[in-house]
TORBA-619520 format. One line per 2 residues: their letters; for each residue x, y, z of C-alpha. Coordinates in pm, whole numbers, always signed. Example, Ala and Ser with C-alpha at 12.3 -4.5 7.8 and 13.67 -1.06 7.14 Angstrom:
2
as = +1230,-450,+780 ~ +1367,-106,+714
***
This chain:
406
xx = +10929,+7560,-22317 ~ +10787,+7457,-21979
xx = +10581,+7691,-21765 ~ +10878,+7737,-21534
xx = +11237,+7825,-21616 ~ +11468,+7657,-21365
xx = +11662,+7857,-21110 ~ +11989,+7719,-21246
xx = +11912,+7848,-21595 ~ +11808,+8189,-21459
xx = +12131,+8214,-21259 ~ +12334,+8170,-21577
xx = +12112,+8413,-21764 ~ +12143,+8689,-21504
xx = +12510,+8622,-21439 ~ +12624,+8626,-21799
xx = +12358,+8771,-22026 ~ +12135,+9026,-21856
xx = +12242,+9384,-21953 ~ +12241,+9537,-21604
xx = +12449,+9842,-21694 ~ +12219,+9931,-21984
xx = +11911,+9898,-21760 ~ +12081,+10113,-21496
xx = +12158,+10388,-21751 ~ +11801,+10373,-21879
xx = +11650,+10416,-21532 ~ +11909,+10662,-21403
xx = +11955,+10897,-21704 ~ +12325,+10947,-21624
xx = +12637,+10738,-21545 ~ +12657,+10822,-21172
xx = +12371,+10701,-20947 ~ +12105,+10968,-20892
xx = +11771,+10972,-20713 ~ +11609,+10831,-21026
xx = +11787,+10505,-20942 ~ +11863,+10535,-20569
xx = +11497,+10595,-20481 ~ +11355,+10359,-20742
xx = +11149,+10056,-20646 ~ +11249,+9719,-20793
xx = +11011,+9431,-20716 ~ +11124,+9068,-20745
xx = +10892,+8787,-20848 ~ +10995,+8451,-20707
xx = +10846,+8102,-20757 ~ +10505,+8022,-20605
xx = +10379,+8379,-20657 ~ +10610,+8531,-20397
xx = +10677,+8902,-20456 ~ +10945,+9101,-20274
xx = +10866,+9471,-20306 ~ +11037,+9798,-20217
xx = +11391,+9693,-20304 ~ +11633,+9973,-20392
xx = +12006,+9986,-20463 ~ +12311,+10213,-20438
xx = +12451,+10126,-20780 ~ +12418,+9878,-21062
xx = +12672,+9637,-20909 ~ +12460,+9601,-20597
xx = +12153,+9568,-20818 ~ +12315,+9291,-21024
xx = +12444,+9109,-20716 ~ +12097,+9090,-20561
xx = +11930,+8978,-20884 ~ +12189,+8705,-20933
xx = +12147,+8595,-20572 ~ +11765,+8570,-20589
xx = +11739,+8456,-20955 ~ +11380,+8591,-20978
xx = +11144,+8454,-21241 ~ +11117,+8820,-21340
xx = +11150,+9160,-21180 ~ +10940,+9470,-21218
xx = +11013,+9841,-21230 ~ +10820,+10073,-21001
xx = +10828,+10447,-20931 ~ +11085,+10681,-20781
xx = +10983,+10768,-20423 ~ +11047,+11058,-20189
xx = +11298,+10839,-20004 ~ +11469,+10507,-20069
xx = +11211,+10229,-20079 ~ +11421,+10003,-19857
xx = +11418,+10277,-19591 ~ +11043,+10341,-19612
xx = +10973,+10208,-19261 ~ +11187,+10480,-19107
xx = +11021,+10759,-19308 ~ +10777,+10987,-19123
xx = +10418,+10877,-19164 ~ +10264,+11009,-19484
xx = +10597,+11119,-19637 ~ +10678,+10806,-19840
xx = +10513,+10875,-20175 ~ +10585,+10816,-20546
xx = +10718,+11127,-20723 ~ +10839,+11015,-21068
xx = +10786,+10728,-21305 ~ +10798,+10664,-21678
xx = +10464,+10713,-21850 ~ +10380,+10358,-21958
xx = +10129,+10194,-22190 ~ +10041,+9828,-22231
xx = +9882,+9674,-22542 ~ +9776,+9311,-22499
xx = +9669,+9086,-22785 ~ +9388,+8927,-22581
xx = +9203,+9260,-22601 ~ +9178,+9196,-22977
xx = +9004,+8859,-22936 ~ +8667,+9005,-23046
xx = +8817,+9117,-23379 ~ +9084,+8857,-23467
xx = +9010,+8519,-23624 ~ +9352,+8351,-23650
xx = +9420,+8304,-23276 ~ +9256,+8356,-22937
xx = +9344,+8394,-22568 ~ +9721,+8380,-22509
xx = +9807,+8251,-22857 ~ +9975,+8484,-23103
xx = +10113,+8453,-23457 ~ +10274,+8675,-23718
xx = +9931,+8740,-23873 ~ +9760,+8875,-23564
xx = +10076,+9064,-23466 ~ +9957,+9306,-23737
xx = +9704,+9438,-23484 ~ +9992,+9524,-23251
xx = +10204,+9676,-23528 ~ +9912,+9900,-23632
xx = +9867,+10004,-23269 ~ +10237,+10085,-23234
xx = +10234,+10302,-23546 ~ +9931,+10499,-23426
xx = +10030,+10537,-23060 ~ +10393,+10622,-23135
xx = +10284,+10900,-23372 ~ +10013,+11027,-23136
xx = +10247,+11048,-22836 ~ +10518,+11228,-23033
xx = +10291,+11468,-23224 ~ +10029,+11546,-22959
xx = +10245,+11554,-22646 ~ +10592,+11622,-22783
xx = +10759,+11327,-22610 ~ +11070,+11186,-22778
xx = +11223,+10921,-22548 ~ +10995,+10629,-22631
xx = +11106,+10270,-22567 ~ +10887,+9991,-22707
xx = +10941,+9649,-22547 ~ +10791,+9316,-22655
xx = +10631,+9149,-22352 ~ +10767,+8804,-22437
xx = +10434,+8652,-22530 ~ +10128,+8840,-22652
xx = +10177,+9213,-22615 ~ +10398,+9517,-22609
xx = +10485,+9788,-22355 ~ +10572,+10152,-22416
xx = +10798,+10332,-22167 ~ +10828,+10713,-22203
xx = +11128,+10864,-22023 ~ +11097,+11235,-22107
xx = +11151,+11455,-21801 ~ +10799,+11602,-21827
xx = +10645,+11255,-21865 ~ +10834,+11125,-21561
xx = +10690,+11402,-21344 ~ +10323,+11361,-21442
xx = +10076,+11323,-21156 ~ +9826,+11036,-21145
xx = +9549,+11272,-21255 ~ +9754,+11393,-21550
xx = +9835,+11035,-21651 ~ +9467,+10945,-21629
xx = +9379,+11242,-21851 ~ +9636,+11141,-22114
xx = +9527,+10778,-22129 ~ +9161,+10884,-22141
xx = +9238,+11113,-22435 ~ +9420,+10833,-22618
xx = +9154,+10570,-22544 ~ +8910,+10530,-22831
xx = +8789,+10170,-22807 ~ +8576,+10105,-22495
xx = +8633,+9790,-22289 ~ +8264,+9713,-22332
xx = +8224,+9617,-22699 ~ +7853,+9706,-22692
xx = +7923,+10073,-22622 ~ +7973,+10341,-22885
xx = +8309,+10498,-22950 ~ +8320,+10827,-22766
xx = +8526,+11014,-23024 ~ +8310,+11283,-23184
xx = +8220,+11491,-22879 ~ +7881,+11595,-23011
xx = +8007,+11658,-23365 ~ +7982,+11452,-23683
xx = +8349,+11514,-23759 ~ +8645,+11345,-23596
xx = +8907,+11545,-23405 ~ +9208,+11627,-23623
xx = +9431,+11387,-23427 ~ +9202,+11093,-23498
xx = +9151,+11193,-23860 ~ +9527,+11159,-23911
xx = +9519,+10811,-23760 ~ +9214,+10714,-23964
xx = +9389,+10782,-24294 ~ +9653,+10522,-24202
xx = +9413,+10278,-24038 ~ +9178,+10271,-24337
xx = +9453,+10093,-24531 ~ +9523,+9858,-24240
xx = +9151,+9784,-24216 ~ +9135,+9670,-24578
xx = +9446,+9454,-24557 ~ +9403,+9312,-24209
xx = +9031,+9305,-24128 ~ +8878,+9251,-24470
xx = +9137,+9030,-24638 ~ +9371,+8860,-24392
xx = +9142,+8809,-24091 ~ +8819,+8810,-24299
xx = +8640,+8917,-23982 ~ +8291,+8961,-24130
xx = +8274,+8629,-24317 ~ +8099,+8441,-24035
xx = +7747,+8507,-23906 ~ +7889,+8626,-23576
xx = +8128,+8858,-23757 ~ +7874,+9033,-23979
xx = +7616,+9048,-23699 ~ +7866,+9249,-23493
xx = +7914,+9478,-23794 ~ +7537,+9528,-23840
xx = +7504,+9642,-23478 ~ +7734,+9934,-23558
xx = +7521,+10063,-23847 ~ +7274,+10333,-23731
xx = +7017,+10292,-24010 ~ +6744,+10024,-23983
xx = +6677,+10018,-24358 ~ +7044,+9960,-24440
xx = +7075,+9694,-24169 ~ +6769,+9504,-24299
xx = +6891,+9521,-24659 ~ +7243,+9400,-24574
xx = +7123,+9125,-24342 ~ +6894,+8990,-24614
xx = +7184,+8982,-24861 ~ +7435,+8828,-24621
xx = +7211,+8558,-24474 ~ +7166,+8406,-24818
xx = +7531,+8421,-24930 ~ +7880,+8326,-24817
xx = +8047,+8646,-24935 ~ +8385,+8758,-24804
xx = +8441,+9048,-24567 ~ +8571,+9259,-24855
xx = +8250,+9197,-25052 ~ +8035,+9275,-24748
xx = +8218,+9603,-24698 ~ +8151,+9689,-25064
xx = +7782,+9613,-25003 ~ +7784,+9853,-24709
xx = +7944,+10127,-24920 ~ +7683,+10071,-25193
xx = +7402,+10116,-24941 ~ +7551,+10447,-24827
xx = +7548,+10573,-25186 ~ +7170,+10530,-25197
xx = +7154,+10850,-24997 ~ +7243,+11176,-25167
xx = +7553,+11369,-25065 ~ +7481,+11625,-24795
xx = +7190,+11432,-24643 ~ +7191,+11355,-24271
xx = +7146,+10982,-24342 ~ +7460,+10968,-24557
xx = +7659,+11171,-24303 ~ +7554,+10938,-24021
xx = +7651,+10629,-24219 ~ +7986,+10778,-24322
xx = +8058,+10855,-23957 ~ +7960,+10499,-23864
xx = +8197,+10364,-24128 ~ +8484,+10566,-23981
xx = +8396,+10449,-23631 ~ +8396,+10086,-23745
xx = +8745,+10126,-23891 ~ +8866,+10274,-23562
xx = +8692,+10005,-23357 ~ +8865,+9722,-23540
xx = +9214,+9873,-23578 ~ +9279,+10148,-23319
xx = +9513,+10069,-23024 ~ +9339,+9892,-22736
xx = +9501,+10020,-22418 ~ +9506,+9867,-22071
xx = +9423,+10193,-21891 ~ +9510,+10069,-21542
xx = +9877,+10024,-21634 ~ +9909,+10391,-21732
xx = +9707,+10579,-21470 ~ +9904,+10521,-21149
xx = +10267,+10607,-21081 ~ +10300,+10317,-20838
xx = +10206,+10054,-21096 ~ +10472,+9784,-21142
xx = +10568,+9674,-21493 ~ +10799,+9394,-21603
xx = +11151,+9512,-21681 ~ +11295,+9485,-22032
xx = +11508,+9175,-22099 ~ +11330,+8959,-21843
xx = +11236,+8605,-21948 ~ +10872,+8519,-22008
xx = +10815,+8204,-21800 ~ +10572,+8037,-22042
xx = +10745,+8104,-22375 ~ +11104,+8143,-22257
xx = +11129,+8445,-22486 ~ +11319,+8755,-22381
xx = +11133,+9086,-22342 ~ +11331,+9273,-22606
xx = +11311,+9633,-22733 ~ +11137,+9682,-23067
xx = +11206,+9945,-23333 ~ +10873,+10122,-23406
xx = +11002,+10222,-23750 ~ +11032,+9854,-23843
xx = +10741,+9719,-23641 ~ +10581,+9547,-23942
xx = +10897,+9336,-23983 ~ +10899,+9223,-23620
xx = +10816,+8857,-23569 ~ +10739,+8757,-23207
xx = +10815,+8395,-23290 ~ +11169,+8490,-23394
xx = +11260,+8657,-23063 ~ +11549,+8479,-22885
xx = +11456,+8232,-22611 ~ +11662,+8170,-22300
xx = +11742,+7816,-22421 ~ +11865,+7954,-22753
xx = +12087,+8211,-22581 ~ +12238,+7956,-22344
xx = +12307,+7731,-22641 ~ +12485,+8020,-22810
xx = +12686,+8072,-22490 ~ +12813,+7716,-22514
xx = +13020,+7827,-22812 ~ +13193,+8092,-22602
xx = +13513,+7968,-22442 ~ +13484,+7936,-22064
xx = +13798,+8140,-22017 ~ +13644,+8425,-22212
xx = +13348,+8464,-21976 ~ +13279,+8823,-21877
xx = +12996,+9055,-21780 ~ +12885,+9127,-22136
xx = +12860,+8784,-22291 ~ +12534,+8907,-22447
xx = +12757,+9072,-22708 ~ +12834,+8725,-22845
xx = +12471,+8616,-22877 ~ +12159,+8710,-23071
xx = +12070,+8939,-22778 ~ +12327,+9196,-22899
xx = +12114,+9395,-23148 ~ +11844,+9441,-22884
xx = +12086,+9563,-22616 ~ +12244,+9793,-22874
xx = +11897,+9935,-22940 ~ +11848,+10011,-22571
xx = +12195,+10168,-22550 ~ +12116,+10402,-22840
xx = +11794,+10498,-22666 ~ +11985,+10558,-22342
xx = +12240,+10776,-22519 ~ +11970,+11019,-22633
xx = +11829,+11038,-22278 ~ +12174,+11093,-22124
xx = +12272,+11352,-22385 ~ +11964,+11554,-22297
xx = +12033,+11521,-21923 ~ +12389,+11650,-21978
xx = +12262,+11949,-22175 ~ +12020,+12036,-21897
xx = +12298,+12016,-21638 ~ +12524,+12240,-21847
xx = +12239,+12485,-21889 ~ +12174,+12486,-21514
xx = +12544,+12545,-21445 ~ +12552,+12836,-21688
xx = +12250,+12992,-21515 ~ +12418,+12960,-21176
xx = +12728,+13143,-21303 ~ +12519,+13458,-21324
***
């Protein structure tokens, strides 16, 4: 796939395959256009890094017409404003502000470069996707259990990461400060690898929320870090591990052993455990080393979040079902319950979909040709997600009507 998808190919994709109605329902929360859609910013990315911001539309037909006309390389979803973005220049000064927006999270594989050995930079394979699948499991559970949100949509970015969009009413209304507080609470791994994990808050014990994650991640650590990636096999790998051990005697002992051998990561981890057992239970040295061991597991397996994506309501994020320009892959929804089965290399590409369209009779062309391609299960997934959002919106409206009758 070339770095650029041609305009002609994009025109066919948007005209025949892009699920505009499903995206409209997802953004709008009901069948008839509401402020969630009418006052929503859509930004178009055109060739040569041209971005057209502050577009807004009256309905999904107008939305589709403009996308098909421009054939953007991708388009991005922004916030809901106090007035329609396209009318912002006529708004009184200081009154055009973002009010609502999905709470979003971005997990990018490049943030795992310090701890993965199979790929680096923009490359990704099924093996290192395990870092993302572990992150999805942990973050999905944390968001549901700790904040009570239920309308979570996970979307593969098309190349090396995954996005989470949360559409719960309370999440949509969060202020920037509240979003910043949530992402700070969920951030465990610092951007600066030399810094300690700030997770114990002056105590030797982990918060209950992290302890739950740790139980799951300990298994992932053994399978992924010790066996599959074999992260500590190299000098660079075990030197990074030694820097996380807060006991000079243990560090000296392990370094002496490891410099003179070519042991695997699993064997090195066993050596570390053996050193801990030299201290009696209940001693401060053993407690400190046990805490360090837990922190190391979290450091290598806990979700690595791009905080800037989550903190501001006015942040733009690529819409689901756009085409990634470098891979040609579609940004498809992902089922968090089956995340381990997901293979990024098996996601449909635009070339594949257009080839599948060639088997559809010209006379049978219609707005939902995606139903006849391998895009169908992904659109169906979004539609099921939308149905739960719209069902809740209907219940709220019925409840409001019942209150008014009094």
